[in-house]
VEXZA-176308 format. One line per field, with one value per residue: residue number from 0; residue in one letter; x, y, z of N, C-alpha, C in turn. Coordinates in pm, whole numbers. Layout:
REM VEXZA-176308
n <- [NUM,...]
res <- [A,...]
n_xx <- [X,...]
n_yy <- [Y,...]
n_zz <- [Z,...]
ca_xx <- [X,...]
ca_yy <- [Y,...]
ca_zz <- [Z,...]
c_xx <- [X,...]
c_yy <- [Y,...]
c_zz <- [Z,...]
***
This chain:
REM VEXZA-176308
n <- [0,1,2,3,4,5,6,7,8,9,10,11,12,13,14,15,16,17,18,19,20,21,22,23,24,25,26,27,28,29,30,31,32,33,34,35,36,37,38,39,40,41,42,43,44,45,46,47,48,49,50,51,52,53,54,55,56,57,58,59,60,61,62,63,64,65,66,67,68,69]
res <- [M,F,R,H,T,W,V,N,Q,M,N,K,L,A,V,T,I,P,E,A,V,Q,I,S,G,I,G,R,T,V,L,Y,S,I,F,K,S,G,G,L,K,P,R,K,S,G,K,R,T,L,V,L,V,D,E,L,E,A,Y,L,K,S,L,P,V,G,T,S,H,D]
n_xx <- [1833,1723,1807,1610,1372,1401,1422,1116,938,1035,901,648,432,410,456,439,502,658,793,919,1103,1282,1352,1538,1645,1626,1529,1246,1159,1277,1203,950,994,1117,884,743,901,871,990,946,605,320,118,-250,-409,-743,-685,-385,-82,123,383,552,724,840,927,1063,1267,1384,1388,1602,1809,1883,1980,2295,2650,2859,3144,3478,3616,3937]
n_yy <- [-460,-200,-134,-267,-175,85,35,-79,99,341,142,279,528,706,891,901,1161,1103,867,989,1147,947,828,970,1136,1400,1626,1669,1925,2054,1953,2063,2348,2325,2232,2507,2682,2584,2410,2159,2010,1910,1656,1603,1372,1310,1344,1292,1407,1371,1283,1285,972,1005,1325,1334,1260,1371,1622,1565,1519,1767,1889,2067,1940,1826,1861,1750,1765,1744]
n_zz <- [1093,1100,820,676,755,634,369,333,382,159,-76,18,-115,44,349,737,916,1146,998,830,961,1047,807,703,852,902,1127,1330,1390,1207,1018,996,965,710,573,590,442,209,100,91,74,301,276,358,567,612,974,1015,897,580,379,102,-70,-292,-305,-76,-119,-335,-239,-73,-234,-337,-179,-105,-146,112,271,309,605,674]
ca_xx <- [1668,1722,1785,1475,1269,1406,1368,970,926,1082,854,547,427,370,503,383,582,772,882,1016,1213,1336,1435,1569,1755,1550,1424,1059,1156,1335,1113,806,1070,1130,712,665,962,801,1110,824,460,257,-46,-303,-525,-785,-591,-301,20,210,498,555,886,968,958,1121,1408,1402,1447,1744,1930,1898,2079,2434,2704,2908,3267,3496,3725,4041]
ca_yy <- [-410,-53,-109,-357,-94,202,-14,-72,302,347,116,326,676,866,832,970,1289,1020,781,1076,1218,838,734,1112,1151,1493,1614,1696,2063,2113,1945,2123,2427,2278,2269,2631,2756,2535,2346,2042,2013,1797,1611,1576,1283,1375,1420,1242,1482,1249,1314,1203,966,1049,1435,1394,1225,1505,1740,1504,1521,1890,1994,2085,1803,1858,1847,1642,1856,1658]
ca_zz <- [1093,1027,665,623,800,587,225,333,398,81,-71,24,-176,143,512,821,989,1261,937,722,1010,1088,677,593,925,935,1309,1326,1422,1103,900,963,910,563,506,604,331,100,67,127,55,305,265,473,504,750,1098,929,807,520,320,-47,-64,-439,-273,20,-165,-464,-144,5,-338,-400,-95,-100,-152,231,212,415,714,730]
c_xx <- [1647,1722,1626,1373,1276,1358,1168,916,957,974,671,505,433,401,472,549,679,853,954,1122,1310,1423,1518,1659,1746,1526,1305,1060,1206,1259,975,863,1096,951,686,745,940,922,1065,665,407,140,-100,-411,-625,-687,-421,-196,119,264,480,676,990,1018,1036,1294,1478,1495,1600,1870,1968,1999,2184,2557,2835,3062,3352,3643,3856,4143]
c_yy <- [-263,-33,-202,-293,66,152,-42,44,313,278,195,471,779,786,929,1053,1139,943,880,1174,1051,841,844,1161,1349,1527,1710,1847,2167,2064,2006,2257,2406,2326,2420,2735,2749,2426,2209,2068,1906,1771,1578,1486,1276,1386,1398,1342,1345,1378,1202,1156,1045,1207,1455,1351,1319,1597,1732,1567,1659,1953,1964,1959,1831,1832,1780,1757,1735,1678]
c_zz <- [1047,843,582,642,673,410,212,352,235,-35,-123,-49,-71,281,571,836,1062,1128,870,795,1027,955,655,712,939,1026,1249,1272,1295,988,883,911,761,492,538,485,245,51,2,69,162,236,353,408,633,859,1034,812,660,417,161,-31,-158,-361,-175,-45,-294,-337,-54,-104,-360,-327,-158,-84,-5,206,397,491,758,904]
***
């Protein structure tokens, strides 16, 4: 069911903050810190804050690759 939800979100152009948190794995507080630092630019539609899915994906892909610790 989670995969189905994630795929549906990826068909959207933009997602709400709770949706961005769910599909990215980034916490809400960290997401707002990323907005503040300019790593992502939130969009406003009335009172709703939206994140463009392609920008969220690009941000995640730009993060450094982790190393495994055996």
